[in-house]
PDB file of N, CA, C and O in Angstrom, chain B, residues numbered from 101:
ATOM      1  N   UNK B 101      -4.050  12.724  -3.580  1.00  0.00           N
ATOM      2  CA  UNK B 101      -4.240  11.490  -2.836  1.00  0.00           C
ATOM      3  C   UNK B 101      -5.595  11.545  -2.152  1.00  0.00           C
ATOM      4  O   UNK B 101      -6.006  12.598  -1.666  1.00  0.00           O
ATOM      5  N   UNK B 102      -6.292  10.411  -2.111  1.00  0.00           N
ATOM      6  CA  UNK B 102      -7.600  10.329  -1.519  1.00  0.00           C
ATOM      7  C   UNK B 102      -7.510  10.451  -0.015  1.00  0.00           C
ATOM      8  O   UNK B 102      -6.570   9.942   0.595  1.00  0.00           O
ATOM      9  N   UNK B 103      -8.480  11.123   0.592  1.00  0.00           N
ATOM     10  CA  UNK B 103      -8.517  11.269   2.030  1.00  0.00           C
ATOM     11  C   UNK B 103      -9.242  10.094   2.670  1.00  0.00           C
ATOM     12  O   UNK B 103     -10.108   9.469   2.058  1.00  0.00           O
ATOM     13  N   UNK B 104      -8.875   9.809   3.895  1.00  0.00           N
ATOM     14  CA  UNK B 104      -9.528   8.796   4.747  1.00  0.00           C
ATOM     15  C   UNK B 104      -9.535   7.358   4.178  1.00  0.00           C
ATOM     16  O   UNK B 104     -10.455   6.584   4.445  1.00  0.00           O
ATOM     17  N   UNK B 105      -8.505   7.017   3.400  1.00  0.00           N
ATOM     18  CA  UNK B 105      -8.431   5.630   2.934  1.00  0.00           C
ATOM     19  C   UNK B 105      -7.314   4.867   3.614  1.00  0.00           C
ATOM     20  O   UNK B 105      -7.240   3.643   3.511  1.00  0.00           O
ATOM     21  N   UNK B 106      -6.443   5.586   4.311  1.00  0.00           N
ATOM     22  CA  UNK B 106      -5.311   4.927   4.968  1.00  0.00           C
ATOM     23  C   UNK B 106      -5.680   4.578   6.410  1.00  0.00           C
ATOM     24  O   UNK B 106      -6.462   5.293   7.038  1.00  0.00           O
ATOM     25  N   UNK B 107      -5.128   3.493   6.934  1.00  0.00           N
ATOM     26  CA  UNK B 107      -5.412   3.057   8.290  1.00  0.00           C
ATOM     27  C   UNK B 107      -4.959   4.099   9.327  1.00  0.00           C
ATOM     28  O   UNK B 107      -3.942   4.769   9.148  1.00  0.00           O
ATOM     29  N   UNK B 108      -5.729   4.216  10.401  1.00  0.00           N
ATOM     30  CA  UNK B 108      -5.447   5.186  11.424  1.00  0.00           C
ATOM     31  C   UNK B 108      -4.371   4.689  12.400  1.00  0.00           C
ATOM     32  O   UNK B 108      -3.679   5.507  13.007  1.00  0.00           O
ATOM     33  N   UNK B 109      -4.217   3.396  12.560  1.00  0.00           N
ATOM     34  CA  UNK B 109      -3.301   2.855  13.543  1.00  0.00           C
ATOM     35  C   UNK B 109      -1.964   2.432  12.937  1.00  0.00           C
ATOM     36  O   UNK B 109      -1.347   1.489  13.432  1.00  0.00           O
ATOM     37  N   UNK B 110      -1.515   3.078  11.918  1.00  0.00           N
ATOM     38  CA  UNK B 110      -0.243   2.781  11.256  1.00  0.00           C
ATOM     39  C   UNK B 110       0.858   3.435  12.075  1.00  0.00           C
ATOM     40  O   UNK B 110       0.966   4.660  12.124  1.00  0.00           O
ATOM     41  N   UNK B 111       1.697   2.582  12.736  1.00  0.00           N
ATOM     42  CA  UNK B 111       2.721   3.090  13.616  1.00  0.00           C
ATOM     43  C   UNK B 111       3.913   2.129  13.612  1.00  0.00           C
ATOM     44  O   UNK B 111       3.795   1.005  13.124  1.00  0.00           O
ATOM     45  N   UNK B 112       5.067   2.561  14.152  1.00  0.00           N
ATOM     46  CA  UNK B 112       6.225   1.645  14.238  1.00  0.00           C
ATOM     47  C   UNK B 112       5.942   0.513  15.214  1.00  0.00           C
ATOM     48  O   UNK B 112       5.431   0.747  16.309  1.00  0.00           O
ATOM     49  N   UNK B 113       6.270  -0.702  14.824  1.00  0.00           N
ATOM     50  CA  UNK B 113       6.085  -1.895  15.670  1.00  0.00           C
ATOM     51  C   UNK B 113       7.419  -2.644  15.724  1.00  0.00           C
ATOM     52  O   UNK B 113       8.141  -2.736  14.731  1.00  0.00           O
ATOM     53  N   UNK B 114       7.724  -3.176  16.910  1.00  0.00           N
ATOM     54  CA  UNK B 114       8.923  -3.965  17.114  1.00  0.00           C
ATOM     55  C   UNK B 114       8.589  -5.419  16.839  1.00  0.00           C
ATOM     56  O   UNK B 114       7.845  -6.037  17.601  1.00  0.00           O
ATOM     57  N   UNK B 115       9.130  -5.981  15.753  1.00  0.00           N
ATOM     58  CA  UNK B 115       8.944  -7.379  15.423  1.00  0.00           C
ATOM     59  C   UNK B 115      10.145  -8.139  15.941  1.00  0.00           C
ATOM     60  O   UNK B 115      11.286  -7.765  15.670  1.00  0.00           O
ATOM     61  N   UNK B 116       9.892  -9.224  16.699  1.00  0.00           N
ATOM     62  CA  UNK B 116      10.985 -10.045  17.253  1.00  0.00           C
ATOM     63  C   UNK B 116      10.854 -11.450  16.712  1.00  0.00           C
ATOM     64  O   UNK B 116       9.810 -12.092  16.835  1.00  0.00           O
ATOM     65  N   UNK B 117      11.966 -11.928  16.092  1.00  0.00           N
ATOM     66  CA  UNK B 117      12.011 -13.298  15.566  1.00  0.00           C
ATOM     67  C   UNK B 117      12.296 -14.231  16.741  1.00  0.00           C
ATOM     68  O   UNK B 117      13.353 -14.121  17.362  1.00  0.00           O
ATOM     69  N   UNK B 118      11.390 -15.138  17.057  1.00  0.00           N
ATOM     70  CA  UNK B 118      11.544 -16.039  18.209  1.00  0.00           C
ATOM     71  C   UNK B 118      12.699 -17.008  18.057  1.00  0.00           C
ATOM     72  O   UNK B 118      13.264 -17.437  19.063  1.00  0.00           O
ATOM     73  N   UNK B 119      13.071 -17.370  16.842  1.00  0.00           N
ATOM     74  CA  UNK B 119      14.111 -18.383  16.652  1.00  0.00           C
ATOM     75  C   UNK B 119      15.518 -17.861  16.927  1.00  0.00           C
ATOM     76  O   UNK B 119      16.367 -18.622  17.391  1.00  0.00           O
ATOM     77  N   UNK B 120      15.789 -16.582  16.653  1.00  0.00           N
ATOM     78  CA  UNK B 120      17.139 -16.061  16.903  1.00  0.00           C
ATOM     79  C   UNK B 120      17.145 -14.672  17.576  1.00  0.00           C
ATOM     80  O   UNK B 120      18.194 -14.038  17.689  1.00  0.00           O
ATOM     81  N   UNK B 121      15.986 -14.220  18.009  1.00  0.00           N
ATOM     82  CA  UNK B 121      15.831 -12.963  18.775  1.00  0.00           C
ATOM     83  C   UNK B 121      16.238 -11.715  17.989  1.00  0.00           C
ATOM     84  O   UNK B 121      16.573 -10.698  18.596  1.00  0.00           O
ATOM     85  N   UNK B 122      16.217 -11.769  16.676  1.00  0.00           N
ATOM     86  CA  UNK B 122      16.486 -10.590  15.860  1.00  0.00           C
ATOM     87  C   UNK B 122      15.309  -9.623  15.970  1.00  0.00           C
ATOM     88  O   UNK B 122      14.152 -10.045  15.999  1.00  0.00           O
ATOM     89  N   UNK B 123      15.609  -8.326  16.032  1.00  0.00           N
ATOM     90  CA  UNK B 123      14.553  -7.327  16.154  1.00  0.00           C
ATOM     91  C   UNK B 123      14.500  -6.451  14.900  1.00  0.00           C
ATOM     92  O   UNK B 123      15.525  -6.063  14.340  1.00  0.00           O
ATOM     93  N   UNK B 124      13.258  -6.154  14.479  1.00  0.00           N
ATOM     94  CA  UNK B 124      13.014  -5.247  13.358  1.00  0.00           C
ATOM     95  C   UNK B 124      12.005  -4.216  13.810  1.00  0.00           C
ATOM     96  O   UNK B 124      11.029  -4.563  14.475  1.00  0.00           O
ATOM     97  N   UNK B 125      12.213  -2.968  13.470  1.00  0.00           N
ATOM     98  CA  UNK B 125      11.215  -1.914  13.725  1.00  0.00           C
ATOM     99  C   UNK B 125      10.646  -1.537  12.371  1.00  0.00           C
ATOM    100  O   UNK B 125      11.334  -0.939  11.542  1.00  0.00           O
ATOM    101  N   UNK B 126       9.386  -1.888  12.149  1.00  0.00           N
ATOM    102  CA  UNK B 126       8.749  -1.670  10.868  1.00  0.00           C
ATOM    103  C   UNK B 126       7.378  -1.038  11.119  1.00  0.00           C
ATOM    104  O   UNK B 126       6.657  -1.470  12.018  1.00  0.00           O
ATOM    105  N   UNK B 127       7.010  -0.013  10.330  1.00  0.00           N
ATOM    106  CA  UNK B 127       5.654   0.530  10.437  1.00  0.00           C
ATOM    107  C   UNK B 127       4.630  -0.529  10.053  1.00  0.00           C
ATOM    108  O   UNK B 127       4.792  -1.215   9.043  1.00  0.00           O
ATOM    109  N   UNK B 128       3.570  -0.665  10.860  1.00  0.00           N
ATOM    110  CA  UNK B 128       2.588  -1.688  10.633  1.00  0.00           C
ATOM    111  C   UNK B 128       1.270  -1.324  11.318  1.00  0.00           C
ATOM    112  O   UNK B 128       1.206  -0.424  12.156  1.00  0.00           O
ATOM    113  N   UNK B 129       0.232  -2.048  10.933  1.00  0.00           N
ATOM    114  CA  UNK B 129      -1.093  -1.908  11.581  1.00  0.00           C
ATOM    115  C   UNK B 129      -1.426  -3.138  12.416  1.00  0.00           C
ATOM    116  O   UNK B 129      -2.566  -3.277  12.859  1.00  0.00           O
ATOM    117  N   UNK B 130      -0.481  -4.026  12.643  1.00  0.00           N
ATOM    118  CA  UNK B 130      -0.709  -5.246  13.405  1.00  0.00           C
ATOM    119  C   UNK B 130      -1.168  -4.902  14.812  1.00  0.00           C
ATOM    120  O   UNK B 130      -0.683  -3.940  15.408  1.00  0.00           O
ATOM    121  N   UNK B 131      -2.106  -5.686  15.350  1.00  0.00           N
ATOM    122  CA  UNK B 131      -2.637  -5.445  16.660  1.00  0.00           C
ATOM    123  C   UNK B 131      -1.792  -6.189  17.708  1.00  0.00           C
ATOM    124  O   UNK B 131      -1.550  -7.389  17.578  1.00  0.00           O
ATOM    125  N   UNK B 132      -1.350  -5.475  18.735  1.00  0.00           N
ATOM    126  CA  UNK B 132      -0.531  -6.074  19.790  1.00  0.00           C
ATOM    127  C   UNK B 132      -0.758  -5.335  21.083  1.00  0.00           C
ATOM    128  O   UNK B 132      -0.734  -4.105  21.112  1.00  0.00           O
ATOM    129  N   UNK B 133      -0.982  -6.082  22.170  1.00  0.00           N
ATOM    130  CA  UNK B 133      -1.175  -5.470  23.462  1.00  0.00           C
ATOM    131  C   UNK B 133       0.124  -5.413  24.257  1.00  0.00           C
ATOM    132  O   UNK B 133       0.212  -4.691  25.250  1.00  0.00           O
ATOM    133  N   UNK B 134       1.146  -6.179  23.820  1.00  0.00           N
ATOM    134  CA  UNK B 134       2.411  -6.196  24.516  1.00  0.00           C
ATOM    135  C   UNK B 134       3.291  -5.044  24.067  1.00  0.00           C
ATOM    136  O   UNK B 134       3.343  -4.723  22.880  1.00  0.00           O
ATOM    137  N   UNK B 135       3.985  -4.420  25.016  1.00  0.00           N
ATOM    138  CA  UNK B 135       4.920  -3.316  24.691  1.00  0.00           C
ATOM    139  C   UNK B 135       6.272  -3.610  25.311  1.00  0.00           C
ATOM    140  O   UNK B 135       6.367  -4.273  26.344  1.00  0.00           O
ATOM    141  N   UNK B 136       7.317  -3.109  24.666  1.00  0.00           N
ATOM    142  CA  UNK B 136       8.648  -3.324  25.172  1.00  0.00           C
ATOM    143  C   UNK B 136       9.637  -2.356  24.518  1.00  0.00           C
ATOM    144  O   UNK B 136       9.335  -1.677  23.537  1.00  0.00           O
ATOM    145  N   UNK B 137      10.830  -2.329  25.111  1.00  0.00           N
ATOM    146  CA  UNK B 137      11.839  -1.409  24.581  1.00  0.00           C
ATOM    147  C   UNK B 137      12.727  -2.112  23.562  1.00  0.00           C
ATOM    148  O   UNK B 137      13.065  -3.286  23.712  1.00  0.00           O
ATOM    149  N   UNK B 138      13.091  -1.379  22.538  1.00  0.00           N
ATOM    150  CA  UNK B 138      13.986  -1.853  21.501  1.00  0.00           C
ATOM    151  C   UNK B 138      15.397  -1.522  21.881  1.00  0.00           C
ATOM    152  O   UNK B 138      15.639  -0.927  22.931  1.00  0.00           O
ATOM    153  N   UNK B 139      16.336  -1.899  21.042  1.00  0.00           N
ATOM    154  CA  UNK B 139      17.750  -1.608  21.294  1.00  0.00           C
ATOM    155  C   UNK B 139      18.041  -0.101  21.245  1.00  0.00           C
ATOM    156  O   UNK B 139      19.041   0.357  21.797  1.00  0.00           O
ATOM    157  N   UNK B 140      17.171   0.659  20.589  1.00  0.00           N
ATOM    158  CA  UNK B 140      17.377   2.100  20.515  1.00  0.00           C
ATOM    159  C   UNK B 140      16.857   2.837  21.778  1.00  0.00           C
ATOM    160  O   UNK B 140      16.993   4.054  21.904  1.00  0.00           O
ATOM    161  N   UNK B 141      16.264   2.065  22.697  1.00  0.00           N
ATOM    162  CA  UNK B 141      15.787   2.656  23.997  1.00  0.00           C
ATOM    163  C   UNK B 141      14.336   3.117  23.951  1.00  0.00           C
ATOM    164  O   UNK B 141      13.780   3.443  24.999  1.00  0.00           O
ATOM    165  N   UNK B 142      13.706   3.157  22.798  1.00  0.00           N
ATOM    166  CA  UNK B 142      12.303   3.622  22.699  1.00  0.00           C
ATOM    167  C   UNK B 142      11.371   2.434  22.935  1.00  0.00           C
ATOM    168  O   UNK B 142      11.742   1.277  22.735  1.00  0.00           O
ATOM    169  N   UNK B 143      10.144   2.756  23.368  1.00  0.00           N
ATOM    170  CA  UNK B 143       9.141   1.730  23.619  1.00  0.00           C
ATOM    171  C   UNK B 143       8.201   1.599  22.408  1.00  0.00           C
ATOM    172  O   UNK B 143       7.702   2.588  21.872  1.00  0.00           O
ATOM    173  N   UNK B 144       7.982   0.355  22.005  1.00  0.00           N
ATOM    174  CA  UNK B 144       7.141   0.070  20.853  1.00  0.00           C
ATOM    175  C   UNK B 144       6.189  -1.076  21.210  1.00  0.00           C
ATOM    176  O   UNK B 144       6.441  -1.812  22.164  1.00  0.00           O
ATOM    177  N   UNK B 145       5.076  -1.234  20.439  1.00  0.00           N
ATOM    178  CA  UNK B 145       4.278  -2.443  20.555  1.00  0.00           C
ATOM    179  C   UNK B 145       5.127  -3.588  19.995  1.00  0.00           C
ATOM    180  O   UNK B 145       5.873  -3.403  19.033  1.00  0.00           O
ATOM    181  N   UNK B 146       5.007  -4.783  20.610  1.00  0.00           N
ATOM    182  CA  UNK B 146       5.826  -5.940  20.203  1.00  0.00           C
ATOM    183  C   UNK B 146       4.951  -6.988  19.519  1.00  0.00           C
ATOM    184  O   UNK B 146       3.833  -7.276  19.946  1.00  0.00           O
ATOM    185  N   UNK B 147       5.503  -7.544  18.444  1.00  0.00           N
ATOM    186  CA  UNK B 147       4.840  -8.650  17.751  1.00  0.00           C
ATOM    187  C   UNK B 147       5.894  -9.726  17.522  1.00  0.00           C
ATOM    188  O   UNK B 147       6.938  -9.459  16.927  1.00  0.00           O
ATOM    189  N   UNK B 148       5.621 -10.949  17.996  1.00  0.00           N
ATOM    190  CA  UNK B 148       6.568 -12.043  17.881  1.00  0.00           C
ATOM    191  C   UNK B 148       6.346 -12.839  16.597  1.00  0.00           C
ATOM    192  O   UNK B 148       5.210 -13.158  16.246  1.00  0.00           O
ATOM    193  N   UNK B 149       7.432 -13.157  15.902  1.00  0.00           N
ATOM    194  CA  UNK B 149       7.389 -13.922  14.661  1.00  0.00           C
ATOM    195  C   UNK B 149       8.036 -15.296  14.878  1.00  0.00           C
ATOM    196  O   UNK B 149       8.990 -15.414  15.646  1.00  0.00           O
ATOM    197  N   UNK B 150       7.544 -16.290  14.236  1.00  0.00           N
ATOM    198  CA  UNK B 150       8.148 -17.637  14.306  1.00  0.00           C
ATOM    199  C   UNK B 150       9.367 -17.717  13.388  1.00  0.00           C
ATOM    200  O   UNK B 150      10.348 -18.386  13.710  1.00  0.00           O
ATOM    201  N   UNK B 151       9.301 -17.035  12.249  1.00  0.00           N
ATOM    202  CA  UNK B 151      10.414 -17.084  11.293  1.00  0.00           C
ATOM    203  C   UNK B 151      10.396 -15.798  10.521  1.00  0.00           C
ATOM    204  O   UNK B 151       9.330 -15.250  10.242  1.00  0.00           O
ATOM    205  N   UNK B 152      11.564 -15.308  10.169  1.00  0.00           N
ATOM    206  CA  UNK B 152      11.687 -14.078   9.402  1.00  0.00           C
ATOM    207  C   UNK B 152      12.842 -14.226   8.416  1.00  0.00           C
ATOM    208  O   UNK B 152      13.445 -15.294   8.313  1.00  0.00           O
ATOM    209  N   UNK B 153      13.141 -13.160   7.699  1.00  0.00           N
ATOM    210  CA  UNK B 153      14.244 -13.245   6.746  1.00  0.00           C
ATOM    211  C   UNK B 153      15.592 -13.435   7.463  1.00  0.00           C
ATOM    212  O   UNK B 153      16.560 -13.872   6.841  1.00  0.00           O
ATOM    213  N   UNK B 154      15.664 -13.114   8.752  1.00  0.00           N
ATOM    214  CA  UNK B 154      16.901 -13.290   9.517  1.00  0.00           C
ATOM    215  C   UNK B 154      17.142 -14.750   9.899  1.00  0.00           C
ATOM    216  O   UNK B 154      18.269 -15.120  10.229  1.00  0.00           O
ATOM    217  N   UNK B 155      16.093 -15.593   9.859  1.00  0.00           N
ATOM    218  CA  UNK B 155      16.271 -16.986  10.258  1.00  0.00           C
ATOM    219  C   UNK B 155      15.839 -17.992   9.211  1.00  0.00           C
ATOM    220  O   UNK B 155      16.112 -19.183   9.361  1.00  0.00           O
ATOM    221  N   UNK B 156      15.176 -17.551   8.160  1.00  0.00           N
ATOM    222  CA  UNK B 156      14.709 -18.485   7.141  1.00  0.00           C
ATOM    223  C   UNK B 156      15.898 -18.998   6.326  1.00  0.00           C
ATOM    224  O   UNK B 156      16.730 -18.201   5.893  1.00  0.00           O
ATOM    225  N   UNK B 157      15.993 -20.319   6.107  1.00  0.00           N
ATOM    226  CA  UNK B 157      17.143 -20.889   5.416  1.00  0.00           C
ATOM    227  C   UNK B 157      17.352 -20.315   3.996  1.00  0.00           C
ATOM    228  O   UNK B 157      18.493 -20.221   3.545  1.00  0.00           O
ATOM    229  N   UNK B 158      16.325 -19.948   3.319  1.00  0.00           N
ATOM    230  CA  UNK B 158      16.483 -19.407   1.961  1.00  0.00           C
ATOM    231  C   UNK B 158      17.278 -18.098   1.996  1.00  0.00           C
ATOM    232  O   UNK B 158      18.136 -17.872   1.143  1.00  0.00           O
ATOM    233  N   UNK B 159      16.993 -17.231   2.986  1.00  0.00           N
ATOM    234  CA  UNK B 159      17.652 -15.914   3.062  1.00  0.00           C
ATOM    235  C   UNK B 159      19.005 -15.983   3.745  1.00  0.00           C
ATOM    236  O   UNK B 159      19.877 -15.168   3.443  1.00  0.00           O
ATOM    237  N   UNK B 160      19.211 -16.919   4.646  1.00  0.00           N
ATOM    238  CA  UNK B 160      20.480 -16.999   5.380  1.00  0.00           C
ATOM    239  C   UNK B 160      21.533 -17.802   4.604  1.00  0.00           C
ATOM    240  O   UNK B 160      22.711 -17.747   4.958  1.00  0.00           O
ATOM    241  N   UNK B 161      21.155 -18.529   3.581  1.00  0.00           N
ATOM    242  CA  UNK B 161      22.120 -19.298   2.813  1.00  0.00           C
ATOM    243  C   UNK B 161      22.371 -20.677   3.360  1.00  0.00           C
ATOM    244  O   UNK B 161      23.255 -21.382   2.874  1.00  0.00           O
ATOM    245  N   UNK B 162      21.602 -21.087   4.378  1.00  0.00           N
ATOM    246  CA  UNK B 162      21.742 -22.401   5.000  1.00  0.00           C
ATOM    247  C   UNK B 162      20.762 -23.405   4.412  1.00  0.00           C
ATOM    248  O   UNK B 162      20.396 -24.385   5.061  1.00  0.00           O
ATOM    249  N   UNK B 163      20.352 -23.159   3.208  1.00  0.00           N
ATOM    250  CA  UNK B 163      19.333 -23.992   2.557  1.00  0.00           C
ATOM    251  C   UNK B 163      19.913 -25.397   2.290  1.00  0.00           C
ATOM    252  O   UNK B 163      21.034 -25.533   1.801  1.00  0.00           O
ATOM    253  N   UNK B 164      19.144 -26.411   2.615  1.00  0.00           N
ATOM    254  CA  UNK B 164      19.573 -27.794   2.369  1.00  0.00           C
ATOM    255  C   UNK B 164      19.178 -28.188   0.956  1.00  0.00           C
ATOM    256  O   UNK B 164      18.044 -27.956   0.537  1.00  0.00           O
ATOM    257  N   UNK B 165      20.097 -28.775   0.230  1.00  0.00           N
ATOM    258  CA  UNK B 165      19.833 -29.262  -1.102  1.00  0.00           C
ATOM    259  C   UNK B 165      19.654 -30.765  -0.989  1.00  0.00           C
ATOM    260  O   UNK B 165      20.560 -31.476  -0.555  1.00  0.00           O
ATOM    261  N   UNK B 166      18.484 -31.245  -1.381  1.00  0.00           N
ATOM    262  CA  UNK B 166      18.229 -32.685  -1.300  1.00  0.00           C
ATOM    263  C   UNK B 166      18.751 -33.388  -2.524  1.00  0.00           C
ATOM    264  O   UNK B 166      18.608 -32.900  -3.645  1.00  0.00           O
ATOM    265  N   UNK B 167      19.350 -34.521  -2.312  1.00  0.00           N
ATOM    266  CA  UNK B 167      19.852 -35.346  -3.402  1.00  0.00           C
ATOM    267  C   UNK B 167      18.725 -36.221  -3.897  1.00  0.00           C
ATOM    268  O   UNK B 167      18.562 -37.354  -3.443  1.00  0.00           O
ATOM    269  N   UNK B 168      17.959 -35.707  -4.811  1.00  0.00           N
ATOM    270  CA  UNK B 168      16.768 -36.425  -5.307  1.00  0.00           C
ATOM    271  C   UNK B 168      17.141 -37.723  -5.977  1.00  0.00           C
ATOM    272  O   UNK B 168      16.448 -38.721  -5.784  1.00  0.00           O
ATOM    273  N   UNK B 169      18.186 -37.757  -6.742  1.00  0.00           N
ATOM    274  CA  UNK B 169      18.572 -38.988  -7.430  1.00  0.00           C
ATOM    275  C   UNK B 169      18.943 -40.048  -6.414  1.00  0.00           C
ATOM    276  O   UNK B 169      18.530 -41.198  -6.562  1.00  0.00           O
ATOM    277  N   UNK B 170      19.699 -39.709  -5.397  1.00  0.00           N
ATOM    278  CA  UNK B 170      20.070 -40.673  -4.378  1.00  0.00           C
ATOM    279  C   UNK B 170      18.863 -41.195  -3.617  1.00  0.00           C
ATOM    280  O   UNK B 170      18.831 -42.371  -3.255  1.00  0.00           O
ATOM    281  N   UNK B 171      17.890 -40.366  -3.372  1.00  0.00           N
ATOM    282  CA  UNK B 171      16.695 -40.776  -2.667  1.00  0.00           C
ATOM    283  C   UNK B 171      15.875 -41.745  -3.471  1.00  0.00           C
ATOM    284  O   UNK B 171      15.320 -42.698  -2.923  1.00  0.00           O
ATOM    285  N   UNK B 172      15.789 -41.514  -4.786  1.00  0.00           N
ATOM    286  CA  UNK B 172      15.040 -42.396  -5.663  1.00  0.00           C
ATOM    287  C   UNK B 172      15.696 -43.758  -5.714  1.00  0.00           C
ATOM    288  O   UNK B 172      15.019 -44.784  -5.657  1.00  0.00           O
ATOM    289  N   UNK B 173      17.000 -43.768  -5.822  1.00  0.00           N
ATOM    290  CA  UNK B 173      17.749 -45.021  -5.858  1.00  0.00           C
ATOM    291  C   UNK B 173      17.559 -45.852  -4.587  1.00  0.00           C
ATOM    292  O   UNK B 173      17.397 -47.071  -4.650  1.00  0.00           O
ATOM    293  N   UNK B 174      17.582 -45.186  -3.448  1.00  0.00           N
ATOM    294  CA  UNK B 174      17.355 -45.859  -2.164  1.00  0.00           C
ATOM    295  C   UNK B 174      15.976 -46.486  -2.102  1.00  0.00           C
ATOM    296  O   UNK B 174      15.805 -47.608  -1.625  1.00  0.00           O
ATOM    297  N   UNK B 175      14.980 -45.728  -2.601  1.00  0.00           N
ATOM    298  CA  UNK B 175      13.598 -46.246  -2.610  1.00  0.00           C
ATOM    299  C   UNK B 175      13.517 -47.488  -3.511  1.00  0.00           C
ATOM    300  O   UNK B 175      12.927 -48.497  -3.124  1.00  0.00           O
ATOM    301  N   UNK B 176      14.093 -47.414  -4.680  1.00  0.00           N
ATOM    302  CA  UNK B 176      14.048 -48.544  -5.625  1.00  0.00           C
ATOM    303  C   UNK B 176      14.755 -49.752  -5.024  1.00  0.00           C
ATOM    304  O   UNK B 176      14.288 -50.877  -5.197  1.00  0.00           O
ATOM    305  N   UNK B 177      15.868 -49.551  -4.324  1.00  0.00           N
ATOM    306  CA  UNK B 177      16.591 -50.643  -3.685  1.00  0.00           C
ATOM    307  C   UNK B 177      15.742 -51.312  -2.621  1.00  0.00           C
ATOM    308  O   UNK B 177      15.731 -52.537  -2.505  1.00  0.00           O
ATOM    309  N   UNK B 178      15.024 -50.502  -1.838  1.00  0.00           N
ATOM    310  CA  UNK B 178      14.134 -51.056  -0.792  1.00  0.00           C
ATOM    311  C   UNK B 178      13.020 -51.890  -1.433  1.00  0.00           C
ATOM    312  O   UNK B 178      12.707 -52.989  -0.975  1.00  0.00           O
ATOM    313  N   UNK B 179      12.435 -51.349  -2.494  1.00  0.00           N
ATOM    314  CA  UNK B 179      11.354 -52.030  -3.164  1.00  0.00           C
ATOM    315  C   UNK B 179      11.806 -53.338  -3.776  1.00  0.00           C
ATOM    316  O   UNK B 179      11.076 -54.328  -3.744  1.00  0.00           O
ATOM    317  N   UNK B 180      13.006 -53.348  -4.334  1.00  0.00           N
ATOM    318  CA  UNK B 180      13.492 -54.585  -4.963  1.00  0.00           C
ATOM    319  C   UNK B 180      13.778 -55.633  -3.909  1.00  0.00           C
ATOM    320  O   UNK B 180      13.588 -56.822  -4.163  1.00  0.00           O
ATOM    321  N   UNK B 181      14.234 -55.224  -2.725  1.00  0.00           N
ATOM    322  CA  UNK B 181      14.479 -56.186  -1.627  1.00  0.00           C
ATOM    323  C   UNK B 181      13.142 -56.788  -1.148  1.00  0.00           C
ATOM    324  O   UNK B 181      13.075 -57.971  -0.818  1.00  0.00           O
ATOM    325  N   UNK B 182      12.108 -55.983  -1.115  1.00  0.00           N
ATOM    326  CA  UNK B 182      10.795 -56.486  -0.663  1.00  0.00           C
ATOM    327  C   UNK B 182      10.218 -57.478  -1.677  1.00  0.00           C
ATOM    328  O   UNK B 182       9.622 -58.485  -1.293  1.00  0.00           O
ATOM    329  N   UNK B 183      10.395 -57.193  -2.963  1.00  0.00           N
ATOM    330  CA  UNK B 183       9.855 -58.096  -3.985  1.00  0.00           C
ATOM    331  C   UNK B 183      10.644 -59.435  -4.029  1.00  0.00           C
ATOM    332  O   UNK B 183      10.071 -60.477  -4.347  1.00  0.00           O
ATOM    333  N   UNK B 184      11.910 -59.399  -3.721  1.00  0.00           N
ATOM    334  CA  UNK B 184      12.730 -60.629  -3.663  1.00  0.00           C
ATOM    335  C   UNK B 184      12.312 -61.496  -2.519  1.00  0.00           C
ATOM    336  O   UNK B 184      12.264 -62.717  -2.673  1.00  0.00           O
ATOM    337  N   UNK B 185      12.002 -60.928  -1.366  1.00  0.00           N
ATOM    338  CA  UNK B 185      11.592 -61.686  -0.188  1.00  0.00           C
ATOM    339  C   UNK B 185      10.261 -62.427  -0.413  1.00  0.00           C
ATOM    340  O   UNK B 185      10.047 -63.514   0.123  1.00  0.00           O
ATOM    341  N   UNK B 186       9.391 -61.830  -1.200  1.00  0.00           N
ATOM    342  CA  UNK B 186       8.061 -62.443  -1.440  1.00  0.00           C
ATOM    343  C   UNK B 186       8.217 -63.592  -2.350  1.00  0.00           C
ATOM    344  O   UNK B 186       7.233 -64.251  -2.686  1.00  0.00           O
TER     345      UNK B 186
END
């Protein structure tokens, strides 16, 4: 393995999902000045996330399926009403 190609600041970081407060401890090089304690009692640098696999609809199974056919029919109905009025 080549020497001196890996980052020097690779360390465990506490990632917190802001939407549901889920915590992940993952090794990372992300820069963070905030520190805090995790559920395991150890202190880590903290990095806040807006969305993660714990809250994203695709991963949680709460994905909304849009009824494309119904939406198209509603649009066509609106357009036909507008053309009749003119």
